[in-house]
KEKE-3310 file (N, C-alpha, C; in steps of 0.2 Angstrom, whole numbers, plus 5000, padded with zeros to 4 digits):
npx = (5061:5056:5046:5053:5060:5049:5044:5055:5055:5050:5066:5069:5056:5040:5029:5025:5022:5013:5008:5002:5002:4990:4976:4968:4976:4982:4980:4976:4978:4986:4998:5001:5003:5014:5023:5025:5030:5042:5048:5052:5059:5070:5080:5077:5078:5068:5056:5057:5056:5043:5036:5039:5034:5020:5018:5020:5013:5002:4985:4983:4994:4989:4977:4981:4989:4979:4968:4972:4984:4981:4989:4994:5004:5009:5009:5000:4989:4986:4984:4974:4963:4962:4959:4947:4946:4945:4932:4922:4913:4907:4908:4895:4889:4885:4890:4905:4911:4922:4939:4941:4928:4923:4929:4941:4952:4944:4941:4935:4935:4932:4937:4950:4958:4956:4960:4974:4978:4977:4985:4998:5000:5001:5011:5022:5022:5027:5039:5045:5045:5045:5042:5033:5017:4999:4984:4973:4960:4955:4953:4955:4945:4935:4933:4944:4955:4954:4954:4968:4976:4970:4974:4988:4989:4981:4965:4964)
npy = (5133:5121:5117:5114:5103:5095:5092:5085:5073:5056:5054:5055:5049:5044:5047:5059:5068:5078:5073:5060:5042:5037:5045:5052:5056:5068:5081:5096:5098:5088:5091:5103:5099:5091:5101:5109:5099:5097:5109:5109:5097:5096:5088:5075:5058:5049:5056:5059:5047:5043:5053:5048:5035:5038:5045:5035:5024:5010:5005:4991:4988:4995:4989:4976:4978:4983:4974:4960:4958:4966:4974:4990:5004:5022:5028:5020:5022:5036:5035:5026:5034:5045:5039:5033:5020:5019:5021:5009:4993:4986:4971:4968:4972:4985:5002:5009:5025:5036:5041:5054:5059:5061:5072:5072:5078:5088:5105:5115:5128:5124:5111:5112:5112:5100:5091:5094:5092:5078:5073:5079:5072:5059:5059:5063:5052:5042:5048:5046:5032:5022:5009:5005:4997:4996:4988:4986:4980:4979:4990:5002:5014:5027:5037:5032:5035:5049:5054:5050:5059:5071:5072:5074:5085:5097:5105:5123)
npz = (5012:5018:5009:4998:5002:5005:4992:4987:4992:4989:4982:4965:4961:4955:4963:4974:4990:4986:4974:4978:4978:4983:4981:4990:5000:4996:5003:5010:5024:5028:5021:5026:5040:5038:5033:5045:5053:5046:5048:5062:5062:5052:5046:5049:5047:5049:5048:5035:5029:5033:5025:5012:5013:5014:5002:4993:4996:4993:4990:4991:5000:5011:5014:5017:5028:5037:5037:5034:5042:5053:5060:5062:5058:5063:5050:5042:5049:5047:5033:5032:5038:5029:5017:5020:5026:5039:5043:5045:5046:5060:5070:5073:5062:5061:5056:5060:5066:5058:5063:5063:5062:5049:5045:5038:5026:5024:5019:5027:5039:5052:5053:5053:5066:5072:5062:5061:5074:5075:5064:5068:5080:5076:5067:5075:5083:5074:5071:5084:5085:5072:5071:5079:5082:5081:5085:5073:5072:5085:5098:5091:5092:5089:5100:5108:5101:5099:5112:5114:5105:5109:5122:5120:5112:5119:5118:5116)
capx = (5065:5052:5042:5058:5061:5043:5044:5061:5055:5056:5071:5068:5050:5034:5024:5027:5016:5009:5006:5003:4999:4983:4974:4965:4982:4983:4976:4980:4979:4992:5004:5002:5006:5021:5027:5026:5035:5049:5051:5055:5064:5072:5084:5075:5077:5061:5051:5058:5054:5036:5034:5040:5029:5013:5018:5020:5009:4997:4979:4984:4998:4985:4972:4985:4990:4973:4963:4975:4989:4978:4993:4996:5009:5006:5008:4994:4983:4985:4982:4967:4958:4961:4956:4940:4946:4944:4925:4921:4908:4909:4906:4888:4886:4885:4896:4908:4913:4929:4942:4940:4921:4921:4932:4948:4952:4939:4944:4931:4939:4931:4940:4958:4961:4956:4965:4981:4980:4977:4991:5004:5001:5003:5018:5026:5023:5031:5046:5047:5046:5042:5041:5027:5011:4993:4980:4968:4954:4954:4956:4954:4938:4936:4934:4950:4961:4953:4957:4975:4979:4968:4978:4994:4988:4975:4962:4965)
capy = (5127:5115:5115:5111:5097:5091:5090:5081:5066:5053:5056:5052:5045:5046:5050:5063:5069:5083:5069:5054:5036:5036:5052:5056:5059:5075:5085:5102:5097:5083:5094:5108:5096:5089:5107:5110:5094:5098:5115:5107:5091:5097:5083:5069:5053:5045:5060:5059:5040:5044:5056:5043:5030:5041:5046:5029:5018:5008:5003:4984:4988:4997:4984:4970:4980:4984:4968:4954:4958:4969:4978:4996:5009:5028:5030:5017:5026:5042:5034:5023:5039:5049:5035:5031:5014:5019:5020:5002:4989:4982:4964:4968:4975:4993:5005:5013:5032:5037:5044:5062:5060:5063:5078:5071:5081:5094:5112:5119:5131:5121:5105:5112:5110:5092:5087:5096:5088:5070:5072:5080:5067:5052:5061:5063:5045:5039:5050:5043:5025:5020:5002:5004:4996:4996:4983:4989:4978:4979:4995:5008:5016:5035:5040:5031:5039:5056:5055:5050:5065:5077:5073:5076:5092:5099:5111:5129)
capz = (5013:5019:5003:4993:5005:5004:4985:4985:4995:4988:4977:4958:4962:4952:4967:4980:4994:4982:4969:4981:4975:4986:4979:4996:5004:4993:5008:5013:5031:5028:5018:5031:5046:5036:5033:5052:5056:5043:5051:5068:5061:5045:5043:5053:5042:5051:5045:5028:5028:5033:5019:5007:5014:5013:4995:4988:4999:4989:4993:4993:5006:5017:5015:5020:5035:5041:5037:5034:5047:5058:5064:5058:5061:5062:5043:5040:5053:5043:5027:5033:5039:5024:5012:5022:5029:5046:5043:5043:5049:5066:5070:5073:5056:5062:5053:5065:5064:5056:5069:5063:5061:5042:5043:5035:5020:5023:5019:5031:5044:5059:5053:5054:5072:5074:5058:5063:5080:5073:5060:5071:5085:5072:5064:5081:5085:5069:5073:5090:5084:5066:5071:5084:5079:5085:5083:5069:5073:5092:5101:5087:5093:5088:5106:5111:5097:5100:5119:5114:5102:5112:5128:5118:5110:5122:5115:5119)
cpx = (5061:5048:5047:5059:5056:5043:5049:5060:5049:5060:5069:5062:5045:5029:5028:5021:5011:5006:5006:5000:4992:4981:4971:4970:4984:4979:4980:4982:4986:4998:5006:5006:5013:5026:5029:5031:5042:5052:5055:5060:5066:5076:5083:5073:5070:5056:5051:5055:5046:5033:5034:5035:5022:5013:5017:5016:5003:4991:4980:4988:4994:4980:4975:4986:4984:4969:4966:4980:4985:4982:4995:5000:5006:5005:5002:4988:4981:4981:4975:4962:4957:4958:4949:4940:4944:4936:4923:4915:4911:4907:4899:4885:4885:4891:4898:4910:4920:4932:4941:4933:4919:4925:4939:4947:4948:4943:4940:4936:4938:4935:4948:4961:4962:4960:4972:4983:4981:4984:4997:5005:5004:5010:5023:5027:5027:5038:5049:5049:5042:5040:5035:5021:5005:4988:4974:4961:4951:4957:4956:4947:4939:4937:4941:4956:4960:4956:4965:4978:4976:4972:4985:4994:4981:4972:4963:4959)
cpy = (5120:5113:5112:5104:5092:5088:5086:5074:5062:5055:5052:5047:5048:5049:5054:5065:5074:5079:5062:5048:5035:5044:5055:5058:5066:5079:5091:5102:5093:5087:5100:5105:5094:5095:5109:5105:5095:5104:5113:5101:5091:5091:5076:5064:5049:5049:5059:5052:5040:5047:5052:5038:5033:5043:5040:5023:5016:5005:4995:4984:4990:4992:4978:4972:4980:4978:4961:4953:4961:4973:4984:5001:5016:5030:5026:5020:5032:5040:5030:5029:5043:5045:5032:5024:5014:5019:5013:4999:4985:4975:4963:4970:4982:4996:5010:5020:5032:5041:5051:5063:5063:5070:5078:5073:5087:5100:5117:5122:5127:5114:5106:5110:5103:5089:5088:5092:5080:5069:5073:5075:5061:5053:5060:5056:5041:5041:5047:5035:5022:5013:5000:5003:4995:4991:4987:4987:4978:4986:5002:5010:5024:5038:5038:5035:5046:5058:5055:5056:5071:5078:5076:5083:5094:5105:5117:5132)
cpz = (5014:5013:4998:4996:5004:4997:4983:4988:4992:4982:4971:4958:4957:4956:4973:4984:4991:4976:4972:4977:4977:4985:4985:5000:5001:4997:5010:5020:5032:5026:5023:5038:5044:5036:5040:5055:5053:5046:5058:5067:5054:5042:5047:5047:5043:5048:5038:5025:5028:5027:5013:5007:5012:5005:4991:4990:4994:4993:4995:4999:5012:5019:5019:5027:5040:5042:5037:5041:5054:5063:5060:5062:5060:5054:5040:5043:5049:5037:5027:5034:5033:5017:5014:5025:5036:5048:5040:5047:5055:5066:5070:5067:5055:5059:5059:5062:5062:5062:5069:5061:5054:5040:5039:5028:5019:5023:5023:5037:5051:5059:5054:5060:5073:5069:5059:5069:5079:5069:5064:5077:5081:5069:5069:5083:5080:5070:5079:5089:5078:5066:5076:5080:5084:5081:5079:5071:5080:5095:5098:5087:5092:5095:5109:5108:5099:5107:5118:5111:5106:5119:5126:5116:5112:5118:5119:5122)
residu = (GLU:GLU:LEU:LYS:ALA:LEU:ASP:SER:ILE:PRO:LYS:ASP:ALA:THR:HIS:THR:ILE:THR:LYS:PRO:ASN:LEU:LYS:PRO:LEU:LYS:SER:GLN:ALA:LEU:ILE:ALA:ALA:LEU:LEU:VAL:ALA:LEU:LYS:PHE:TYR:PRO:ASN:ASN:LEU:LYS:LEU:HIS:ASP:LEU:ILE:GLU:ARG:LEU:SER:THR:MET:THR:MET:ASP:GLU:LEU:ASN:ARG:ALA:CYS:PHE:GLU:HIS:GLY:GLU:VAL:ASP:PRO:ALA:HIS:ILE:ILE:ALA:ALA:GLU:TYR:THR:GLY:LEU:SER:LYS:ARG:ARG:SER:ASN:THR:GLY:LYS:GLU:THR:ASN:ALA:TRP:LEU:MET:GLY:LEU:ALA:GLY:SER:THR:LYS:PHE:GLU:SER:GLN:GLY:ILE:GLN:MET:ASP:PHE:LEU:LEU:TYR:TRP:ILE:THR:LYS:TYR:ILE:GLU:ASN:PRO:ARG:MET:THR:TYR:ASN:PHE:ASN:ARG:GLY:ILE:LYS:PRO:GLU:TYR:TRP:GLN:ASP:ALA:TRP:ASN:GLU:PHE:TYR:PRO:GLU:GLU)
# end
């Protein structure tokens, strides 16, 4: 049932999460996290909206949110990590680490836990409040975000 729901969002669209507009979002980990979320929240319109946004988001939209406006919501955070925008240069010219330390989209067994923690944390944040935004240029440091989702989903 969850697979049927996942493939039906958005209705009558060219892009779905299994054929997203942003190719890096076609990730086994992202699809698995969305299936888990659909299992727990099958008729949640906010979750359906998140799936639609991730399916149809463009690089222009993501760049505007991250670099022009500097305010991102959980959908932008997920897309920024999986497209590589979270790995960027700091004001000093040094490259900062991506939030998942290069594991986004990895199919290695060791990457599954951290990817699922990251994705389920931000999916939950979107369901709780899709309008909540975070400053992309200030405060998004890998250790800050890792602490946030590890606190929510502690390691076993």
